[in-house]
MDAnalysis code that builds the backbone (N, CA, C; Angstrom):
import MDAnalysis as mda
import numpy as np

u = mda.Universe.empty(237, n_residues=79, atom_resindex=np.repeat(np.arange(79), 3), trajectory=True)
u.add_TopologyAttr("name", ["N", "CA", "C"] * 79)
u.add_TopologyAttr("resid", np.arange(1, 80))
u.add_TopologyAttr("resname", ["MET", "THR", "GLY", "SER", "ALA", "ILE", "GLN", "ARG", "GLU", "GLY", "PHE", "GLU", "THR", "VAL", "THR", "VAL", "ALA", "CYS", "GLU", "LEU", "ALA", "ILE", "GLU", "GLU", "ARG", "THR", "ILE", "SER", "ALA", "ASP", "ALA", "LEU", "LEU", "ASN", "ILE", "LEU", "SER", "ARG", "LEU", "GLN", "THR", "ASN", "PRO", "ALA", "PRO", "ALA", "VAL", "VAL", "ALA", "THR", "PRO", "GLU", "GLN", "LEU", "CYS", "LEU", "LYS", "LEU", "PRO", "PRO", "ILE", "ALA", "ASP", "TYR", "GLY", "ARG", "TYR", "ASP", "ALA", "LEU", "LEU", "SER", "ARG", "SER", "ALA", "GLU", "GLY", "CYS", "ALA"])
u.atoms.positions = np.array([
    [6.576, 19.498, 31.980],
    [6.014, 19.020, 30.005],
    [4.756, 19.934, 31.534],
    [3.950, 19.114, 32.188],
    [3.032, 19.004, 32.734],
    [2.370, 20.093, 33.032],
    [3.214, 20.862, 33.598],
    [2.886, 22.651, 34.485],
    [3.055, 23.377, 33.429],
    [3.571, 22.983, 32.377],
    [3.430, 24.231, 31.705],
    [2.490, 23.772, 30.412],
    [1.902, 22.349, 30.011],
    [1.396, 22.120, 29.557],
    [-0.774, 22.866, 29.762],
    [-0.867, 22.442, 31.134],
    [-1.389, 23.308, 31.642],
    [-1.940, 24.908, 31.562],
    [-0.637, 24.958, 32.654],
    [-0.243, 27.079, 31.996],
    [-1.086, 27.295, 30.742],
    [0.063, 26.343, 29.821],
    [-0.587, 26.722, 28.156],
    [-2.352, 26.001, 27.718],
    [-2.557, 25.139, 27.950],
    [-3.853, 24.668, 27.968],
    [-4.630, 24.747, 28.232],
    [-4.799, 24.807, 30.136],
    [-5.661, 24.652, 30.588],
    [-5.911, 23.144, 32.002],
    [-5.930, 22.828, 32.475],
    [-6.450, 22.187, 32.684],
    [-7.590, 21.564, 32.317],
    [-8.780, 21.718, 32.524],
    [-9.968, 21.109, 31.820],
    [-8.219, 20.308, 30.649],
    [-8.415, 20.924, 30.038],
    [-8.178, 20.126, 28.902],
    [-7.131, 19.077, 28.947],
    [-6.393, 19.577, 29.571],
    [-4.625, 18.335, 30.144],
    [-5.375, 17.151, 30.707],
    [-6.576, 17.365, 31.307],
    [-7.176, 16.094, 32.601],
    [-7.652, 15.414, 31.107],
    [-8.768, 16.075, 30.040],
    [-9.108, 15.097, 29.070],
    [-8.518, 14.689, 28.321],
    [-7.294, 14.910, 27.773],
    [-6.082, 14.218, 27.206],
    [-5.278, 13.049, 27.795],
    [-5.282, 12.819, 29.397],
    [-4.612, 11.607, 30.073],
    [-5.632, 10.935, 29.881],
    [-6.355, 10.925, 29.990],
    [-7.834, 10.282, 29.860],
    [-7.744, 9.474, 28.966],
    [-7.541, 10.417, 27.498],
    [-7.484, 9.626, 26.597],
    [-5.816, 8.937, 26.402],
    [-5.575, 9.431, 26.690],
    [-3.761, 8.546, 27.229],
    [-4.452, 7.338, 27.803],
    [-4.501, 7.468, 28.883],
    [-5.284, 5.341, 29.541],
    [-5.703, 5.229, 28.645],
    [-6.879, 5.476, 28.146],
    [-7.724, 4.782, 27.393],
    [-6.866, 3.989, 26.144],
    [-6.106, 4.495, 25.780],
    [-5.370, 4.164, 24.611],
    [-3.637, 3.716, 24.848],
    [-3.728, 3.691, 26.022],
    [-2.947, 2.972, 26.773],
    [-1.303, 3.598, 26.237],
    [-0.681, 4.657, 26.644],
    [0.072, 5.250, 25.212],
    [0.521, 6.775, 26.657],
    [0.921, 6.242, 27.462],
    [1.446, 7.115, 28.600],
    [2.309, 7.090, 28.150],
    [3.088, 7.918, 27.897],
    [4.259, 9.328, 27.298],
    [3.702, 10.472, 27.588],
    [5.169, 11.280, 27.880],
    [4.737, 13.193, 27.679],
    [4.628, 12.903, 25.585],
    [5.382, 12.299, 25.089],
    [5.507, 12.583, 23.134],
    [3.681, 11.921, 23.194],
    [2.798, 10.750, 24.082],
    [1.482, 10.795, 23.566],
    [0.426, 12.513, 24.148],
    [1.012, 12.257, 25.205],
    [-0.420, 13.527, 26.149],
    [0.160, 14.786, 25.169],
    [1.659, 15.424, 24.907],
    [1.575, 16.134, 23.765],
    [1.579, 16.694, 22.325],
    [1.012, 14.955, 21.636],
    [0.459, 14.514, 20.279],
    [-1.346, 14.910, 20.403],
    [-2.352, 14.537, 21.213],
    [-3.699, 14.116, 22.296],
    [-3.968, 15.643, 22.467],
    [-3.036, 16.504, 23.308],
    [-3.042, 17.901, 23.248],
    [-2.579, 18.498, 21.521],
    [-2.586, 18.622, 20.370],
    [-2.648, 19.190, 20.179],
    [-3.603, 18.057, 19.139],
    [-4.856, 16.976, 18.871],
    [-4.848, 17.331, 18.068],
    [-6.826, 17.695, 18.702],
    [-6.735, 18.184, 20.112],
    [-7.666, 18.331, 20.774],
    [-7.717, 20.277, 20.337],
    [-6.341, 20.865, 20.038],
    [-6.672, 21.734, 20.106],
    [-7.556, 21.771, 18.163],
    [-8.191, 23.179, 18.231],
    [-8.815, 23.478, 17.457],
    [-7.684, 24.664, 16.234],
    [-7.453, 24.638, 15.581],
    [-7.008, 25.224, 14.218],
    [-8.196, 25.955, 13.953],
    [-7.837, 27.269, 13.304],
    [-8.764, 28.226, 13.055],
    [-8.496, 27.487, 11.341],
    [-9.030, 28.207, 9.896],
    [-8.472, 27.674, 8.582],
    [-7.852, 29.321, 8.365],
    [-7.106, 28.160, 7.421],
    [-6.157, 29.111, 6.809],
    [-6.729, 30.536, 6.427],
    [-6.554, 31.627, 5.798],
    [-6.857, 32.710, 5.106],
    [-6.896, 32.722, 3.364],
    [-8.480, 32.953, 3.135],
    [-8.142, 32.807, 1.912],
    [-7.116, 33.510, 0.557],
    [-6.483, 33.470, 0.246],
    [-5.887, 34.362, -0.594],
    [-5.661, 34.296, -2.311],
    [-6.144, 35.630, -2.679],
    [-6.252, 35.528, -4.341],
    [-5.140, 35.580, -4.410],
    [-5.100, 35.213, -5.975],
    [-4.464, 34.497, -7.334],
    [-4.314, 35.629, -7.374],
    [-2.908, 36.402, -7.729],
    [-2.726, 37.291, -8.876],
    [-3.159, 36.566, -10.833],
    [-4.192, 37.824, -11.432],
    [-4.183, 37.534, -12.411],
    [-3.114, 36.902, -12.884],
    [-1.990, 37.208, -13.415],
    [-0.780, 37.091, -14.032],
    [-0.450, 35.670, -13.465],
    [-0.313, 34.781, -11.990],
    [-0.494, 33.486, -12.256],
    [-1.145, 32.818, -12.383],
    [-2.745, 32.981, -13.441],
    [-3.299, 32.797, -13.228],
    [-2.982, 31.341, -14.842],
    [-3.800, 30.632, -14.643],
    [-3.692, 28.956, -16.146],
    [-5.306, 29.678, -16.760],
    [-3.697, 29.996, -18.187],
    [-4.641, 30.510, -19.335],
    [-4.877, 28.912, -20.383],
    [-4.760, 27.934, -19.675],
    [-4.898, 26.942, -20.670],
    [-4.443, 25.879, -19.883],
    [-5.459, 24.630, -18.711],
    [-5.377, 23.583, -18.703],
    [-4.176, 22.757, -18.447],
    [-3.193, 22.121, -18.434],
    [-2.181, 21.144, -18.545],
    [-2.365, 19.872, -18.711],
    [-2.270, 19.556, -20.108],
    [-2.651, 18.087, -21.302],
    [-1.597, 17.906, -20.422],
    [-1.407, 16.363, -20.131],
    [-0.861, 14.949, -20.177],
    [-0.271, 14.329, -21.662],
    [0.883, 14.720, -22.015],
    [1.581, 14.618, -23.105],
    [2.956, 12.951, -22.512],
    [1.932, 11.871, -23.006],
    [2.834, 11.028, -22.689],
    [3.670, 10.678, -23.079],
    [3.587, 10.576, -24.571],
    [4.916, 10.656, -26.091],
    [6.349, 11.376, -25.211],
    [5.622, 12.639, -24.765],
    [7.053, 13.226, -24.753],
    [7.139, 12.403, -23.626],
    [6.739, 12.238, -22.929],
    [7.168, 11.998, -21.640],
    [7.879, 10.446, -20.738],
    [7.585, 9.191, -22.500],
    [8.089, 8.769, -22.756],
    [9.555, 8.644, -23.643],
    [9.578, 9.750, -24.671],
    [10.804, 10.410, -24.853],
    [11.460, 10.608, -24.119],
    [11.176, 11.164, -22.988],
    [12.589, 12.082, -21.849],
    [13.082, 10.520, -20.838],
    [11.976, 9.556, -21.218],
    [12.160, 8.111, -20.294],
    [13.547, 7.745, -20.916],
    [13.288, 7.245, -22.180],
    [14.105, 6.502, -22.902],
    [15.454, 7.694, -23.373],
    [14.738, 9.078, -23.568],
    [16.959, 9.571, -23.369],
    [17.078, 9.678, -22.231],
    [16.638, 9.867, -20.850],
    [17.536, 8.786, -19.886],
    [17.862, 7.953, -19.690],
    [16.956, 6.945, -20.664],
    [17.691, 5.102, -20.467],
    [18.948, 5.263, -21.051],
    [19.025, 5.434, -22.144],
    [20.488, 5.287, -23.207],
    [20.916, 5.928, -22.545],
    [21.291, 7.309, -21.836],
    [22.261, 7.870, -20.710],
    [23.523, 6.953, -19.838],
    [21.667, 6.177, -19.093],
    [22.692, 5.428, -18.518],
    [23.295, 4.210, -18.822],
    [23.058, 4.097, -19.891],
    [23.894, 2.696, -20.963],
    [25.193, 2.318, -21.470],
])
């Protein structure tokens, strides 16, 4: 695990991860992999344009009466 982590992440990064694991007293392969994962900087996801036909024309409105009616019908069916 350590050899491949050094090749993949670099010696300096693995050393920092080991130091953090020792400070946190969580010395295990899983803890090191978790720390290495947290040390990585992930690029921001690409912005995807929403097609016009998928855009909402009217904002959703909460209809509590309809929700209550569905619940009461569901409760009647279970009895």
